[in-house]
C-alpha positions in Angstrom: 5.4 -2.4 -4.5 5.3 -1.3 -8.2 1.8 -1.7 -9.8 2.3 -1.3 -13.5 0.8 1.0 -15.9 1.7 3.0 -18.6 2.3 7.0 -18.9 -0.2 7.2 -21.6 -3.1 6.0 -18.9 -3.4 2.4 -20.4 -2.5 -0.5 -18.2 0.4 -1.9 -19.6 0.0 -5.7 -20.6 3.5 -7.1 -19.7 4.1 -8.1 -16.1 6.1 -6.1 -13.6 9.5 -7.7 -13.2 12.1 -6.4 -10.6 14.0 -9.3 -9.4 16.9 -7.6 -7.9 14.6 -5.1 -5.8 12.0 -7.7 -5.1 15.0 -9.8 -3.5 16.2 -6.7 -1.6 12.8 -5.8 -0.6 11.9 -9.4 0.4 15.1 -9.5 2.9 14.7 -6.0 4.1 11.0 -6.5 5.2 11.6 -9.7 7.0 14.3 -7.9 9.3 12.4 -5.0 9.8 9.5 -6.8 11.2 11.6 -6.5 14.6 14.0 -4.2 14.0 11.9 -1.2 13.0 8.7 -2.4 14.8 6.8 -3.2 11.5 5.1 -6.3 13.2 3.4 -4.0 15.7 2.6 -1.2 12.7 0.8 -4.0 10.8 -1.4 -5.1 13.9 -2.5 -1.6 14.4 -3.2 -1.6 10.8 -5.3 -4.4 10.3 -7.2 -4.4 13.9 -10.5 -4.7 13.7 -11.3 -5.5 10.2 -13.8 -8.0 9.1 -15.6 -9.1 6.0 -14.3 -9.0 2.3 -10.7 -7.3 2.2 -8.6 -6.3 -0.6 -4.9 -5.7 -0.1 -3.3 -3.8 -2.8 0.4 -4.5 -3.5 0.8 -7.3 -1.2 4.5 -7.8 -1.7 5.9 -10.8 0.0 2.5 -10.9 2.1 3.8 -10.0 5.5 0.5 -8.6 6.8 -1.1 -11.9 6.2 -0.6 -13.1 9.8 -2.1 -10.3 11.0 -5.4 -10.4 9.9 -8.0 -11.0 12.6 -10.3 -13.8 12.2 -13.2 -11.8 11.8 -11.7 -11.1 8.0 -13.8 -13.9 5.7 -11.2 -13.3 3.0 -8.5 -11.6 1.4 -7.9 -10.8 -2.3 -4.3 -10.1 -2.7 -2.9 -8.2 -5.7 0.4 -8.4 -6.5 2.2 -7.8 -9.7 5.8 -8.6 -9.1 6.7 -12.5 -9.8 8.9 -13.0 -7.0 7.0 -11.2 -4.4 3.9 -12.8 -5.7 5.1 -16.5 -5.0 6.3 -15.5 -1.4 2.8 -14.3 -0.9 1.1 -17.1 -1.8 3.4 -19.0 0.6 2.3 -16.7 3.4 -1.2 -17.1 2.6 -0.9 -20.6 2.8 0.1 -20.0 6.4 -2.7 -17.3 7.1 -5.6 -18.1 9.5 -8.0 -16.3 7.1 -8.5 -17.5 3.5 -6.0 -15.5 1.3 -6.1 -15.4 -2.8 -3.2 -13.6 -4.3 -3.4 -12.6 -7.7 -1.8 -10.7 -10.2 -2.9 -7.3 -11.2 -2.4 -3.3 -11.7 -3.4 -0.7 -9.1 -4.8 1.4 -11.7 -7.1 -1.6 -13.1 -7.9 -3.7 -10.3 -9.2 -6.7 -11.7 -12.2 -7.3 -9.5 -15.8 -6.3 -9.7 -17.4 -3.3 -8.4 -18.5 -2.5 -4.9 -17.2 -6.3 -3.8 -15.1 -5.4 -0.7 -16.0 -4.2 2.8 -12.2 -2.9 3.3 -9.2 -1.9 1.2 -5.8 -2.3 2.9 -3.0 -0.1 1.5 0.5 -0.5 2.8 3.6 1.2 1.2 2.0 1.0 -2.2 0.9 4.4 -3.2 4.6 5.4 -3.0 4.9 3.6 -6.2 2.2 3.5 -8.6 2.3 5.2 -11.6 -0.9 6.9 -11.3 -2.0 7.4 -7.6 -5.2 9.4 -8.6 -6.6 6.5 -10.4 -5.5 3.9 -8.2 -7.6 5.6 -5.7 -10.3 5.9 -7.9 -10.4 2.1 -8.3 -10.0 1.7 -4.7 -12.9 3.6 -4.3 -14.6 1.6 -7.1 -14.3 -1.7 -5.6 -15.7 -0.6 -2.1 -18.7 -1.0 -0.8 -20.7 2.3 0.0 -19.0 3.0 3.9 -16.2 0.7 2.8 -13.1 1.6 4.8 -9.7 2.1 3.8 -6.7 1.1 6.3 -3.4 2.6 5.2 0.2 2.6 6.0 2.2 4.9 3.9 5.4 6.6 3.7 6.2 10.2 2.0 6.9 13.8 2.6 7.8 15.0 5.7 10.7 15.9 8.2 11.2 19.7 7.4 12.0 22.0 4.3 15.4 20.5 3.8 14.7 17.0 3.9 11.8 17.4 1.9 14.0 19.1 -0.9 16.0 15.9 -0.4 13.2 13.6 -1.2 12.1 15.7 -4.1 15.5 15.5 -5.6 15.8 11.4 -4.8 12.5 11.3 -6.6 13.8 13.0 -9.9 16.9 11.0 -9.9 17.9 7.7 -8.7 15.3 6.8 -6.2 12.3 5.2 -8.2 15.1 3.4 -10.6 17.1 1.8 -7.9 13.9 0.8 -5.6 11.1 -0.4 -7.9 9.3 2.9 -8.5 9.3 3.9 -5.2 8.9 7.9 -4.9 9.5 9.2 -1.1 7.9 12.7 -1.5 4.4 11.9 -2.3 1.4 12.9 0.3 -0.7 10.3 0.9 -3.0 11.5 3.3 -3.6 14.5 0.9 -4.2 12.3 -2.0 -7.0 10.2 -0.1 -8.8 13.0 0.7 -8.4 14.9 -2.8 -9.8 11.5 -4.1 -13.1 11.7 -2.0 -12.3 9.4 1.0 -13.5 10.7 4.4 -10.4 10.6 6.6 -10.7 9.2 10.3 -8.5 8.8 12.8 -4.6 9.0 11.4 -1.0 9.8 13.0 2.7 10.3 11.9 5.0 7.6 12.4 8.6 7.8 12.1 10.4 5.0 11.4 12.7 3.9 12.9 11.3 5.8 15.9 14.7 6.4 17.6 17.7 6.6 15.1 18.7 8.9 12.2 15.6 10.1 10.1 15.6 8.9 6.3 13.8 10.1 3.5 11.5 6.9 4.0 10.9 7.5 7.6 8.0 10.0 7.6 4.8 8.0 7.5 0.9 7.8 7.9 -0.9 5.2 9.6 -4.9 5.4 9.6 -8.1 4.9 8.3 -10.6 6.6 5.8 -14.0 6.0 4.6 -15.4 5.8 1.0 -18.4 8.5 0.6 -20.6 9.3 -2.0 -19.7 12.2 -4.0 -22.9 13.7 -3.0 -22.1 13.3 0.6 -18.8 15.0 0.5 -18.9 18.2 2.6 
């Protein structure tokens, strides 16, 4: 999902509004739960979480059904109006308390060090400023707080990477709500000062043709103080 900011680094005041993409994504994501095995991915992504969680770019709220009961609260940030309405409906069906609010990834509307965990699920591809977004994630996490991530990005060999980069320079972001397919989320987390834990490559679909969006990373990282970084 696209979380709004301006090229100058200031967060834009107007709402994100991608009605055509939002409708397309809402339909595609629901079918992907079974067709691409996304429901299993969500289970692995969120297993074992507890305490207060912030989910950034919650989309239509498909993660909500998979949060374990030990989660005390989920604050879900989603700027796109249609997707946010769908997320509110999904939150009402969740077994854990969910508060869906508008906001920008680059300037999260929450207090510092207020959360035990942050969830990044198919969102770093579409933010305007990845480094600033991860800086905000670091700000809102308590020391030692964890990041659960499932993100797609660069992969598939030289020819595929060239294709991904060409798409990012041309039609892909305009057609798909600001999405970029050649970013490197694991490297971005490392550069932002997070300590990476277990993570692995996932290809979706697992069996079938490789698409520019097929190459994903699923894993966990932790906030560490800069003084603790190696």
